[in-house]
N, C-alpha and C positions, 0 to 999 in steps of 0.2 A: 389388346390393352388390358391392364390389370384392374380388377374391380376395386373402385374406391381409392385408388392410390393417388396421392397428390404428386404432381410433377413439378410444381413450384407453388409459391404462395398464391398464384392466380390461375392455375390450370389444374383440372382434375380429369381423370380418366375412369371410365367404367368398362364393362365388358364390350360394349359396342360404340361408345361415344367418347368424344373429347369435349370437355367444358372449358372454354377459353374466354378470355376477355374480348370484348368487341373491339374492332379496329375500323378505321375509315373505309376500308375495302368492303365492309359489310353493309354499307348504305343501301344498295339495291335490295338486298334481302330484308333489311329492317323496314324499308318502305313497303315491300310486298306484304309483310306480316301486319303492319300497322294501318294498311288501307283495306285489309280484308274484312268484309261485313261480319264474319263470324266473331272476330275480336271486337270490332267497333260496337257491335250490338251490346256487349257486356261491359266494355270499358270505353265509352265514347270519348273520354278525355285523351285517349292515346292516338286518336286518328291523325294520320299524316297524309298530306296530299302531294308533296313534292320531295324530290331527292334532297333538297336543301333542308327540309324539316327532318328527314332521317339523319342527315349529317349532324344537325344540331342536337338531336337526341343522343347520338353516339358520343359527341363531344361532352355533353352533360354527364352521361354515364361514366365516361373515362375520368372526368374531373372529380366525381364524387365517390369513386370506388376506393375501398380500403382493403387491406388483407382480410379475407374472409367475409367481406360484405360487398354488395353491389350486384351487377348483372353479369351473367356468363352467357356466351353464345354456345348453343348446343349444336355440335357438329358430328356427322356420322364419321365412321372410320375412313371413308374415302373423301372426306373433306367437304361434304355438302352441309351447309347450315340448315337446320330444320326448326329451331326454336330458341327460346331464351328462358333462363331461370334466374330469379332474383332472391337475395337474402338481404333485408334492410330493415331499419326501424320503420314501423307502421305509424302513419299519422293518426293520432287520436281525434275523435270528433270533438266539437265544441262542448265544453263542460266535462270532458273526460281527461284524465291525466295519466292513464295507464301507459307504461313504457313497455312495448312488446316488440319482438323481432318477427317480421313477416317473411314467409316464403311464398313465392308466386311463380307463374310460368306463362309463357305464350308460345304458341306453336303454329307454324303454317299448316293450314288444313290438309295440304297434300300429304302430310306425314302422320296424320292421326291413325290410330288403330294398331300401332306397332309397339306401344309401351315405352317409346323414347322419353317422353316428358316424365313419366313416373320414374324411370331409371335415373334420369338426370337429377330430378328433385330428391330422390332417395340419397344420391351421392352428396348433394349439398346438405341435406339434413344430417347425414353421418358426420360430415366435416363440422357442422355447426355444433353438434353435441360433443364432438371430440375437442372443440375449442373451449368448452366449458359452459355453453348455453344449456339451460335446463328446460326451456319452453320456447316453442316456435308456433306462431299462429298462421293460418291461411284464411282468407275471406273470399267468398264468391258471391256473385249476383245470385239471388234466389232461383233464377231460372237457368243458371249455368250448370246443368247436370253433368256435363263432361268434366269440368274442373272439380266438381264435388266427388266424382268417381275417382279422380286422381288422388284426392285427399284420402278417400277410403282405402285405396290400394296402398297408400303410404302408411296406413295404420293410424291415421289421425282420428281423433275423437270429435264427433259432431256435437257441438254445444248448443245448437239452435240458432235462432235469429238474434241479431245484435245491431245496435246503432253506435257502438263504441268507436268505430273507425270510419274515416273518410266522409263523415257526415252523411252516411247512407245506411239504409236497411240492408244488411248482408247476412249470409250464413257464415258462422264461425266454426272453424276446425282447429284443434290443438294437438300438437305432438309434444311429448315430454321425453326427456332422457330416461333411459331404463335404469 
């Protein structure tokens, strides 16, 4: 696979990965990720208990995706789904009106430690800045050290703690176009 090459408006490839849109066939994988305690600990609202909930999540993701925005399923070269990356408007907290674009990720813990999510997120950031965005934010739970390390590996700047998004206390990271 060619690093950072767009194969269509909805798919990207990196050296080791394909970033493609989710399909209904991904429901068992989506359920496995969204019921895993490592994710639910930091994002309780994403918890799923049934295959039906995973199918509903996928349908919602498909319905709301636009070119260059939405969720991508991160898949290895041999077709194994390992995670997800998102680029979307981030909801501001009550009393804030800042309009920002957020990058985020989720990964099944079986695939941590290989740099896959960093590689996938870097590809999406490259595409985001190539499309004209000049700023992308990421937020993490204050205790989610793994996601904070991904932000650091992506070259994002840690701006400290914030209440600006999701009506929560979060750690804020920012990437800007060069």
